[in-house]
Phi, psi and omega in degrees: 000151178252141182225156170236129176255134174250108188248131175244127178242125184230151175293148177299143183297332181287345183261146175294138177244091184300324178296317179297318178298317179297315180297319179302314179296317183291327177300318176297323181292336179257017173088012177258098188268162172088000179279121185265324184207139176229133177242137181248127179227206178223149177243129182237132175247129185224134174253140181210162174249138178208161182294324181203178184295322181298317178295318179298315179298317179297318181291320178294316178300317178297318178298319179296315182293323186270334189221317192278333181230146174262105187297343177286329186241345188225158169237163181220160171212156178211154172244147182240131181240133176280129178264137180260000000 
């Protein structure tokens, strides 16, 4: 079976996000008011083949833990879509 994973990796809320702070300030400078907090992360789209959804989820979770996210500084979540 073919799957597509939509993975979001974000900095932990307890950690300072300098990119997010800069964006929040700049939004005010360009007339976009009322933004209190901005967090900057990354979005990863990955296609893979696996025997079933459970195997695909396990492989994506392993990829996130080993390579895509730094668990000390980031958290991740993903959605899995079956491709026809």
